[in-house]
C-alpha positions as CSV (number, residue, x, y, z in Angstrom):
1,P,264.2,197.4,-79.4
2,S,266.1,195.5,-76.8
3,G,265.6,196.6,-73.2
4,E,262.2,198.1,-73.8
5,A,259.1,196.8,-72.0
6,T,256.7,194.7,-74.0
7,P,253.2,196.2,-74.0
8,F,250.5,194.3,-72.3
9,N,246.7,194.5,-72.7
10,F,244.7,194.6,-69.5
11,L,241.1,194.0,-68.5
12,D,240.5,195.1,-64.9
13,I,237.0,194.5,-63.4
14,E,236.5,195.8,-59.8
15,G,233.5,195.9,-57.6
16,M,233.0,197.7,-54.3
17,N,230.2,198.7,-52.1
18,T,231.1,202.4,-52.0
19,Q,233.3,204.5,-54.3
20,N,236.9,204.7,-53.2
21,A,236.3,201.8,-50.7
22,T,239.4,200.1,-49.3
23,T,237.5,197.1,-47.9
24,N,234.9,194.8,-49.5
25,V,236.6,195.2,-52.8
26,F,236.6,192.4,-55.4
27,A,238.8,192.5,-58.5
28,I,239.4,190.3,-61.6
29,V,242.4,191.2,-63.8
30,I,243.4,189.7,-67.1
31,T,246.9,190.6,-68.6
32,D,247.9,189.4,-72.0
33,F,250.2,190.2,-74.9
34,S,247.4,189.8,-77.3
35,A,244.1,191.8,-77.4
36,I,241.6,190.7,-74.8
37,T,239.0,188.6,-76.6
38,T,236.3,186.0,-76.0
39,K,238.3,183.0,-74.6
40,T,239.4,181.5,-71.3
41,Y,242.3,183.0,-69.4
42,T,244.1,181.1,-66.6
43,D,246.7,181.8,-63.9
44,A,249.5,180.9,-66.4
45,V,252.5,183.2,-66.4
46,V,252.6,185.6,-69.4
47,G,255.9,187.5,-69.6
48,D,256.6,188.2,-65.9
49,T,253.0,188.4,-64.7
50,F,250.0,186.1,-64.2
51,Q,247.5,186.1,-67.1
52,G,244.5,185.9,-64.8
53,T,244.2,186.9,-61.1
54,I,241.4,187.2,-58.6
55,S,241.6,189.3,-55.4
56,Y,239.4,190.4,-52.6
57,Y,239.8,192.8,-49.6
58,D,237.2,191.8,-46.9
59,G,235.6,193.9,-44.2
60,S,238.3,193.0,-41.7
61,D,241.0,194.3,-44.0
62,N,242.2,190.8,-45.0
63,Q,243.6,190.7,-48.5
64,Y,243.0,187.5,-50.5
65,N,244.8,187.0,-53.8
66,S,245.0,184.1,-56.2
67,V,248.7,184.8,-56.7
68,L,249.3,183.7,-53.1
69,A,247.4,180.4,-53.4
70,S,249.6,177.2,-53.8
71,T,247.1,175.9,-56.4
72,P,245.1,178.9,-57.7
73,A,243.4,177.2,-60.6
74,V,242.1,180.5,-61.9
75,T,239.8,180.5,-64.9
76,I,238.3,183.7,-66.3
77,T,236.2,183.2,-69.4
78,I,235.2,186.1,-71.5
79,T,231.9,185.1,-73.2
80,E,230.9,188.4,-74.8
81,I,232.5,191.6,-75.7
82,T,230.2,194.3,-77.2
83,S,230.5,198.0,-77.7
84,T,228.7,198.5,-74.4
85,Y,229.7,195.6,-72.1
86,V,232.0,192.7,-71.3
87,A,230.5,189.4,-69.8
88,G,231.9,186.2,-68.6
89,T,232.5,183.8,-65.7
90,F,235.3,183.1,-63.2
91,S,236.5,180.7,-60.6
92,G,239.7,180.1,-58.6
93,T,241.3,179.8,-55.2
94,T,242.7,182.8,-53.3
95,A,244.8,183.0,-50.1
96,T,245.4,185.7,-47.5
97,I,248.7,187.5,-47.2
98,S,248.7,187.3,-43.4
99,T,247.7,183.7,-42.7
100,G,247.6,181.8,-45.9
101,E,243.9,181.0,-45.3
102,T,242.3,180.0,-48.6
103,A,238.9,180.9,-50.1
104,V,237.6,179.0,-53.1
105,I,235.5,181.0,-55.6
106,T,233.1,179.0,-57.8
107,N,230.4,179.9,-60.4
108,G,231.3,183.6,-60.5
109,S,229.8,185.7,-63.3
110,F,230.0,189.3,-64.5
111,K,228.5,191.7,-67.0
112,V,230.1,195.1,-66.8
113,K,229.8,198.3,-68.8
114,R,232.7,199.2,-71.1
């Protein structure tokens, strides 16, 4: 019905060096109207959010996020989805909230438990 939010599907992959850490945290997020499947997701806008984002909080409490980069060029490719894991690759450019400094991420890969 009109006025109701459209449901999204999410895949949120996070890595940190200690549980509940607030620094040295890396995250990849996919948001899509369709079910998450084996394909390539980009930083294209879907609804009112970015389809693929990459973020990182470093040890000095700087937050880098692809949403802040002028040309993020995010690609997150899901290569496998099984009953036990999700695997894929990622790349893109992030920028800090505070200074706009950029960090380019290339040749990233993941294989995480479901």
